[in-house]
C-alpha angles and dihedrals in degrees: 000000000000121000111230090206094055123105124236118277092252091051092048091048090053092053094048090045095056091047090052095045099045110119136187096239128208102166119075132168098216098239111150119262117229117245093236093055091049089050091052090052092050093046088053089054091051091052092061121119117257133189111259088356088277092144093204097182121118123175128199113198112211112216098151110092092207090056090046090053090049090052089051090053091050090050093045091051091054090045089060093046091048089052090054091048091053092063112190091019093056098107092041089053095046090057091061121094101233102172145022099202097137097037103046124099096230131022121201133177113216111205146167115240128231119257092054092133091075090067103084100155106107093353105073094100099017107039090172089078088094088064090046090054093050089048089056089053091051091050090052088053091050093052094044090049092051091049088055092048091251126134125229132187130193111216117193099166101112142095104251094215091056091054092045092052094046093050098037092240122173114268094244095048121096130212108218107174143014102216118204112197129179154097118313133195090228141347121245113260089219133011107297094237089056092048090050091049091240094126143354125234116248121230123249090236091061090057099046121096130176125220095329139037112269125212116252094203 
């Protein structure tokens, strides 16, 4: 029995294809990104679902090269500290390319605003739903970018207070992601961390339970 609300097979295939081929990109070629494509990506973010329609996403576009360099230095400092924290995997980690801050076409900071406590709907017992909502917006951006043939990378290696100070953000706001967006020479066939033998992907079956939590031991 056909579903009148279903899309055509070609449309469905396109959606599943972009989901499967989305990649967290680190390598960019520096070619400029057109304003209309950037706008499409941002509109996709703004169309994301949000708990209680709070729309907690805020984006700071970085167009000042000195600020971009300062963000790179903040990320690079955390990269070194993360390497130390990884102990025996330090050198292996430091060989990975973990950001494209200076090479990407556009640099955005995705953040949560201050004043979030006034939004109670859907957050009274799980206040982190503001972060979940922003994450949905970022995922929309990723998919829109991939559709346009544009790479995007989510960088989380930074000290939030350093970013807040640099960008004069309110004390109760929270930077969540440094987003590198831009043209790439090619997309990774698999997630980069899999290709670099840093980690292996888990199967869906290993993450599915039924009725009760199951031990992963």
